[in-house]
Every structure is written in structure tokens, then in C-alpha cells.
C-alpha positions in Angstrom: -0.1 0.0 0.0 1.4 3.5 -0.8 1.0 6.0 1.2 -0.4 9.1 -0.6 1.3 12.0 1.1 4.8 10.5 -0.7 4.0 10.6 -4.1 5.9 12.1 -7.3 4.8 15.6 -7.6 2.4 16.2 -10.5 1.2 19.2 -11.9 1.2 22.4 -10.1 3.4 20.9 -8.0 6.5 21.6 -10.5 5.6 24.7 -11.1 5.9 25.4 -7.2 9.2 24.1 -6.6 10.4 25.1 -9.7 9.7 28.9 -9.0 11.3 27.8 -5.0 14.6 27.2 -7.1 14.8 30.4 -9.3 14.3 32.3 -6.1 16.7 30.0 -4.2 19.2 30.2 -7.0 18.3 33.4 -8.9 17.9 33.3 -12.5 21.5 33.8 -13.4 22.8 31.1 -11.3 20.2 28.5 -12.9 22.4 27.2 -15.7 25.7 27.3 -13.9 23.8 24.9 -11.4 23.0 22.8 -14.5 25.8 22.3 -16.0 27.8 21.6 -12.3 25.0 18.5 -12.5 25.2 16.9 -15.2 29.6 17.2 -15.1 28.8 15.8 -11.6 26.4 12.9 -13.2 29.0 12.1 -16.1 31.8 12.0 -13.9 29.9 9.0 -11.7 28.4 7.4 -14.5 32.1 7.1 -16.0 33.4 5.8 -12.2 30.5 3.3 -11.8 31.2 1.9 -15.3 35.2 2.1 -14.8 34.0 -0.3 -11.5 32.1 -2.8 -13.3 34.5 -2.9 -16.1 37.7 -3.9 -13.7 35.3 -6.4 -11.3 34.1 -7.8 -14.9 37.8 -8.1 -15.7 38.8 -9.7 -12.7 35.5 -12.2 -12.8 36.9 -14.0 -16.0 40.3 -13.8 -15.2 41.4 -17.3 -13.6 43.3 -17.0 -11.1 46.4 -18.4 -13.0 46.8 -15.5 -14.7 46.6 -13.0 -11.6 50.1 -11.3 -10.5 51.7 -13.1 -7.6 48.9 -15.9 -7.6 50.6 -19.4 -7.9 48.8 -22.5 -8.3 51.0 -24.4 -6.2 49.9 -25.6 -2.7 52.9 -23.0 -0.2 56.3 -24.7 0.2 57.0 -25.4 4.2 59.1 -22.6 6.2 62.3 -23.2 6.4 63.6 -24.9 9.8 66.1 -23.5 12.3 68.6 -25.9 10.8 68.2 -24.9 7.1 68.3 -21.5 8.2 71.5 -22.0 9.9 73.3 -23.2 6.8 
């Protein structure tokens, strides 16, 4: 069940919101505000895309091809007798 008090604004409500935004920021600053918001969204989209691509490439790469990862079991630590030689 949806609450009617939390519904999306429609019609005249958008005009009231727009009028408040113009009063708060001023008409001269609105293009700068829209430009900076668009630039921030583009940066966010590019970063999330690069993160997805890096996750996909990590998932597709077998562990044997990753640097520093060996398929063989780790060697046993040398005993004290071997360290003294």
C-alpha cells in the first residue's frame, strides 16, 4: 500500500518547486547549477562504468593469470637448521 503523502509531484507542484528553486538560486545561477550537476553525473557514470569493467575483468581472469598468485601449494617454512647453513 502506498502512502499518498509521499507520491511524486504532479502538475502545479512542479511549478511551485521550480519557482522556489528560482527564488533560492536566482535565474542567473541556474545554468551554472545545471551544468555542474550534469558534469557530476557524467563523472559518476564514468566511474561506475570503470568499476563494473574492472570487476568483470577480475571475474573473467583465472587465478593462475593474476600476478603473485601461484597454483601450487605454498612451500613449507625452512626449519631452524636450514636457516643456520
